[in-house]
C-alpha positions as CSV (number, residue, x, y, z in Angstrom):
1,M,0.3,-6.9,-17.9
2,G,-1.1,-6.3,-14.3
3,S,1.0,-4.7,-11.7
4,L,1.4,-6.6,-8.7
5,Q,-0.4,-5.4,-5.8
6,L,0.7,-6.5,-2.3
7,L,-1.9,-5.0,-0.5
8,P,-5.6,-4.3,-0.9
9,P,-6.7,-1.1,-1.6
10,T,-7.4,1.7,0.9
11,A,-10.8,2.4,1.3
12,S,-11.8,3.7,4.8
13,A,-10.1,6.6,6.9
14,H,-8.1,4.0,8.7
15,A,-6.7,2.0,6.1
16,A,-3.4,4.4,5.2
17,D,-2.5,5.0,9.4
18,M,-2.8,1.1,9.2
19,D,-0.5,0.7,6.4
20,W,1.8,3.4,7.7
21,L,2.0,1.5,11.1
22,F,2.4,-1.9,9.3
23,A,5.4,-0.2,7.2
24,A,6.9,1.1,10.1
25,L,6.8,-2.0,11.9
26,L,8.0,-4.0,9.1
27,G,10.9,-1.7,8.5
28,T,12.1,-1.2,12.1
29,S,11.9,-5.2,12.6
30,A,13.9,-5.7,8.9
31,F,16.2,-3.0,10.1
32,I,17.0,-4.9,13.4
33,L,17.1,-8.3,11.7
34,L,19.8,-6.9,9.5
35,L,21.9,-5.6,11.9
36,V,22.1,-8.4,14.3
37,F,22.8,-10.9,11.3
38,G,25.4,-8.4,9.8
39,L,27.2,-8.0,13.3
40,M,27.1,-11.7,13.5
41,I,28.8,-12.2,10.1
42,L,31.1,-9.3,11.1
43,F,32.2,-10.8,14.4
44,C,32.5,-14.4,12.8
45,V,34.8,-12.9,10.1
46,R,36.9,-10.2,12.4
47,Y,37.3,-13.1,15.2
48,R,37.5,-16.4,13.8
49,K,40.5,-18.5,14.8
50,N,44.0,-17.5,14.4
51,S,42.8,-14.0,13.8
52,K,45.1,-11.5,15.8
53,V,42.3,-9.1,16.8
54,E,42.7,-7.7,20.7
55,R,40.0,-9.6,22.8
56,G,40.8,-8.2,26.2
57,N,38.9,-6.0,28.1
58,R,35.7,-6.7,26.4
59,L,33.3,-5.3,28.7
60,G,35.0,-2.2,29.1
61,R,34.7,-1.5,25.4
62,T,31.4,-2.2,24.7
63,W,29.1,-1.3,27.6
64,R,28.6,1.8,26.0
65,V,27.5,0.3,22.8
66,E,25.0,-2.3,24.6
67,V,23.3,0.4,26.6
68,A,22.8,2.8,23.4
69,W,21.4,-0.5,21.6
70,T,19.2,-1.7,24.2
71,T,17.7,2.0,24.7
72,A,17.2,2.5,20.8
73,T,15.2,-0.5,20.3
74,F,13.4,-0.1,23.6
75,I,12.4,3.3,22.3
76,A,11.5,2.2,18.8
77,F,9.4,-0.5,19.9
78,L,7.7,1.5,22.6
79,G,7.0,4.1,19.8
80,L,5.4,1.4,17.7
81,Y,3.2,0.1,20.7
82,F,1.8,3.9,21.5
83,W,1.4,4.4,17.8
84,G,-0.8,1.1,17.6
85,A,-2.6,1.5,20.9
86,E,-3.4,5.1,19.5
87,L,-5.2,3.5,16.6
88,Y,-6.8,0.8,18.1
89,V,-8.3,3.2,20.7
90,D,-9.4,5.4,17.9
91,I,-11.2,2.2,15.8
92,H,-13.3,1.3,19.0
93,S,-14.1,4.8,19.9
94,P,-17.2,5.7,17.2
95,P,-18.0,9.1,16.6
96,K,-21.4,10.2,18.1
97,D,-22.9,10.6,14.5
98,A,-22.1,7.1,13.7
99,T,-24.7,5.1,12.1
100,D,-25.5,1.6,14.0
101,I,-25.7,-1.7,12.0
102,Y,-26.6,-4.7,13.9
103,V,-24.2,-7.8,12.5
104,V,-24.9,-11.4,13.8
105,G,-22.6,-14.6,12.5
106,K,-23.8,-17.9,12.0
107,Q,-22.7,-20.8,10.4
108,W,-22.0,-19.8,7.8
109,M,-23.3,-16.3,6.9
110,W,-23.4,-12.8,8.0
111,K,-27.1,-11.7,9.1
112,I,-27.2,-7.8,9.2
113,E,-29.9,-5.2,10.0
114,H,-30.0,-1.4,9.6
115,P,-31.4,0.6,12.1
116,G,-34.7,1.1,9.6
117,G,-35.1,-2.5,9.7
118,Q,-33.9,-3.2,6.1
119,R,-32.3,-6.6,6.2
120,E,-29.2,-8.2,4.2
121,I,-27.3,-11.6,4.2
122,D,-23.5,-11.6,3.2
123,T,-23.9,-8.0,1.8
124,L,-23.5,-4.8,3.7
125,H,-24.4,-1.4,1.8
126,V,-22.9,1.6,3.6
127,P,-22.7,5.3,2.2
128,V,-19.6,6.9,1.5
129,G,-18.0,9.5,4.0
130,R,-20.3,8.8,6.5
131,P,-19.4,7.1,9.8
132,V,-20.6,3.4,10.5
133,R,-20.8,1.6,13.4
134,L,-20.8,-2.1,13.7
135,V,-22.4,-3.9,16.8
136,L,-21.1,-7.6,16.3
137,T,-22.4,-10.9,17.9
138,S,-22.7,-14.8,17.1
139,E,-25.5,-17.2,17.3
140,D,-23.3,-20.3,17.8
141,V,-19.2,-20.0,17.5
142,I,-16.7,-17.1,17.1
143,H,-16.4,-15.5,13.9
144,D,-14.8,-12.7,12.6
145,F,-15.7,-9.9,10.6
146,A,-12.9,-8.7,8.4
147,I,-12.8,-6.1,5.8
148,P,-9.2,-6.1,4.2
149,A,-9.9,-2.9,2.1
150,F,-10.9,-1.2,5.2
151,R,-8.2,-2.8,7.3
152,I,-10.6,-3.7,9.9
153,R,-11.4,-6.9,11.7
154,Q,-13.1,-7.7,14.7
155,D,-14.4,-10.8,16.6
156,A,-18.1,-12.0,17.0
157,L,-18.3,-13.7,20.3
158,P,-21.1,-15.7,21.1
159,G,-22.9,-14.1,24.4
160,R,-21.1,-10.7,23.9
161,Y,-21.4,-7.3,22.0
162,E,-18.2,-6.3,20.2
163,T,-18.1,-2.8,18.5
164,L,-15.9,-1.2,15.7
165,W,-16.5,1.8,13.2
166,F,-15.2,2.8,10.2
167,T,-15.8,5.5,7.2
168,P,-15.7,4.5,4.0
169,T,-13.8,6.8,1.5
170,E,-14.1,5.2,-1.7
171,V,-17.3,4.0,-4.0
172,G,-17.0,0.5,-4.9
173,D,-17.7,-3.2,-3.9
174,Y,-15.0,-4.6,-1.3
175,R,-14.7,-8.2,-0.1
176,L,-16.1,-9.4,3.6
177,F,-14.5,-12.2,4.9
178,C,-14.7,-14.7,8.4
179,A,-10.9,-14.7,9.6
180,E,-11.6,-17.3,12.5
181,F,-12.0,-20.5,11.4
182,C,-15.7,-21.4,12.4
183,G,-16.5,-25.0,10.9
184,T,-16.9,-27.0,7.7
185,W,-18.0,-24.3,5.3
186,H,-15.8,-21.5,7.0
187,A,-14.0,-20.7,3.8
188,R,-17.4,-20.1,2.2
189,M,-18.5,-17.5,5.0
190,G,-17.8,-14.2,3.2
191,G,-19.6,-11.7,1.1
192,S,-19.2,-7.9,-0.2
193,V,-19.4,-4.5,1.2
194,V,-20.9,-2.1,-1.2
195,V,-20.1,1.5,-0.7
196,M,-22.7,3.9,-2.0
197,Q,-23.0,7.9,-2.7
198,P,-25.1,8.9,-0.1
199,S,-28.2,9.6,-2.5
200,D,-27.8,6.3,-3.9
201,F,-27.7,4.8,-0.6
202,Q,-31.0,6.5,0.6
203,R,-32.7,5.2,-3.0
204,W,-31.4,1.6,-1.9
205,L,-32.7,1.8,1.7
206,D,-36.3,2.9,0.4
207,S,-36.5,0.3,-2.3
208,Q,-36.0,-2.2,0.8
209,D,-39.6,-2.1,1.7
210,P,-38.1,-2.9,5.5
211,G,-41.4,-2.7,7.3
212,P,-41.0,-2.0,11.1
213,S,-37.8,-0.5,12.3
214,L,-35.7,-2.1,14.7
215,A,-37.0,-0.4,17.8
216,Q,-40.5,-0.7,16.5
217,E,-40.2,-4.6,16.5
218,G,-38.0,-4.2,19.8
219,E,-41.1,-2.3,21.2
220,A,-43.6,-5.1,20.1
221,L,-41.1,-8.0,21.7
222,F,-41.0,-5.8,24.8
223,R,-44.5,-6.2,25.1
224,S,-45.0,-9.9,24.1
225,Y,-42.5,-10.8,26.4
226,G,-44.0,-9.2,29.5
227,C,-41.5,-6.6,30.0
228,S,-44.3,-4.0,30.1
229,G,-46.1,-5.7,32.8
230,C,-43.4,-4.8,35.4
231,H,-41.8,-1.7,33.4
232,G,-45.0,0.0,32.2
233,G,-46.7,3.0,33.8
234,A,-49.1,0.6,35.5
235,G,-46.6,-1.6,36.7
236,T,-46.3,-2.8,40.1
237,V,-43.0,-3.8,40.7
238,R,-40.3,-0.8,41.3
239,A,-37.8,-0.9,38.5
240,P,-35.0,1.7,37.1
241,R,-36.3,3.9,34.7
242,L,-35.4,3.1,30.7
243,E,-36.2,6.6,29.3
244,G,-32.8,8.4,29.2
245,L,-30.8,5.3,30.1
246,F,-28.8,4.4,27.2
247,G,-25.1,5.9,27.3
248,R,-25.6,7.0,31.0
249,P,-24.0,6.1,34.0
250,V,-25.6,3.1,36.4
251,P,-24.7,2.7,40.1
252,L,-24.5,-0.7,41.0
253,E,-25.6,-2.3,44.4
254,D,-21.9,-3.3,44.9
255,G,-20.5,0.1,44.7
256,R,-19.4,0.1,41.2
257,T,-20.6,2.3,38.5
258,V,-21.0,1.0,34.7
259,I,-22.1,2.7,31.7
260,A,-25.7,1.7,30.2
261,D,-24.1,0.7,26.9
262,D,-25.3,-2.3,24.3
263,R,-23.4,-5.0,26.6
264,Y,-25.2,-3.6,29.7
265,I,-28.5,-3.6,28.3
266,R,-28.0,-7.1,26.6
267,D,-26.6,-8.9,30.2
268,S,-29.6,-7.1,32.0
269,I,-31.9,-9.0,30.2
270,L,-30.1,-12.4,30.1
271,M,-28.2,-12.1,33.4
272,P,-30.0,-9.5,35.4
273,K,-28.4,-10.4,38.9
274,A,-24.7,-9.9,37.6
275,E,-25.0,-6.3,37.8
276,I,-28.0,-5.1,40.2
277,A,-29.0,-1.4,40.1
278,A,-28.4,0.2,43.1
279,G,-31.7,0.8,45.2
280,Y,-33.7,-1.9,43.4
281,P,-34.7,-5.4,44.4
282,P,-33.1,-8.3,42.2
283,V,-36.4,-9.8,41.2
284,M,-36.2,-9.9,37.4
285,P,-36.2,-13.1,36.0
286,S,-33.4,-14.3,33.4
287,F,-34.7,-14.8,29.7
288,A,-31.5,-16.7,28.9
289,G,-32.5,-19.4,26.6
290,Q,-35.3,-17.8,25.8
291,I,-34.6,-14.7,23.5
292,G,-32.3,-15.3,20.2
293,E,-29.5,-12.9,19.2
294,D,-31.9,-11.4,16.6
295,D,-34.4,-10.5,19.2
296,L,-32.0,-9.1,21.7
297,L,-30.8,-6.7,19.2
298,K,-34.3,-5.2,18.4
299,L,-35.0,-5.1,22.3
300,V,-31.4,-2.9,22.5
301,A,-32.5,-1.1,19.7
302,Y,-35.8,-0.1,21.2
303,I,-34.1,0.6,24.7
304,K,-31.9,3.0,22.9
305,S,-34.4,4.9,21.3
306,L,-36.2,5.6,24.5
307,A,-32.9,7.7,25.0
308,D,-32.9,9.7,21.9
309,G,-36.7,10.3,21.7
310,T,-37.2,8.0,18.8
311,A,-39.5,5.4,20.5
312,G,-42.8,4.6,18.3
313,T,-45.3,4.9,21.0
314,S,-47.0,7.4,23.0
315,Q,-46.3,5.0,26.1
316,A,-42.3,5.4,25.7
317,G,-41.8,8.2,28.4
318,S,-43.4,5.8,30.8
319,V,-41.5,2.4,30.2
320,E,-38.8,1.8,32.5
321,R,-35.9,-0.6,32.5
322,P,-36.1,-3.9,33.2
323,A,-35.8,-4.8,37.0
324,Q,-32.4,-6.2,38.1
């Protein structure tokens, strides 16, 4: 007869920390609950009607207990808050060597794209022991990408990019769920995460015959949408440079400074007048409604490739950022 397993297996670097935090929160709450109800029962018995217990000077006899009780519970829950906040920040601060994998939620499936162009539906292959950064978005409604064995979940929101990362620690197959009600077939919107040895993962990548990488497809889109007409070396419109842009601070016309991350690049394509780069005219048209989420991911991958030198053409050095 199998043993009762209250929690899923732990298969990521963060999973054990999450379990300890959950245990601490549950234990602290249970202790306070039992203490409160225990005192209630004690007082009901001790101070029942006709009891001869002294009832005078209650404030003078109990204020120290009340202060100690309030201080102790405040410190306990404040400690849990900082513990949880540290884990939250860590999960959303991936290491620099993390592999980016793009995930698009759609009623009712998960579309997954690897940097090399490999595509999957409702299945995510990853190597064990290597950090993976997920970039999530949605084509329609709010979804939630959840892997219980990794103790991670993150909403996939239409019109926004959300990120989180994990490092798988155990080879195996693990369940993937949508944890946000998203429509009629929500219960069927699931899949699996396949954690493989690095050598097996590389063989799997090689066997997929991906064709062009995301960055190469993004470069083709960059030209087909006419972006190179303004941002190429022969462009007549003065625009900020794209080369080396990703990950760097961008001064804005209103005096603010933002980091050129996935979100900023996406918004610059769809809402170019929301964050106008300092010193450049706001002449770029909006591509909202013209470019789907899949193509946006490819364009973002291409612009990112210009920052790390992996762009696929000889003209990469002369390409500039879409005009604000």
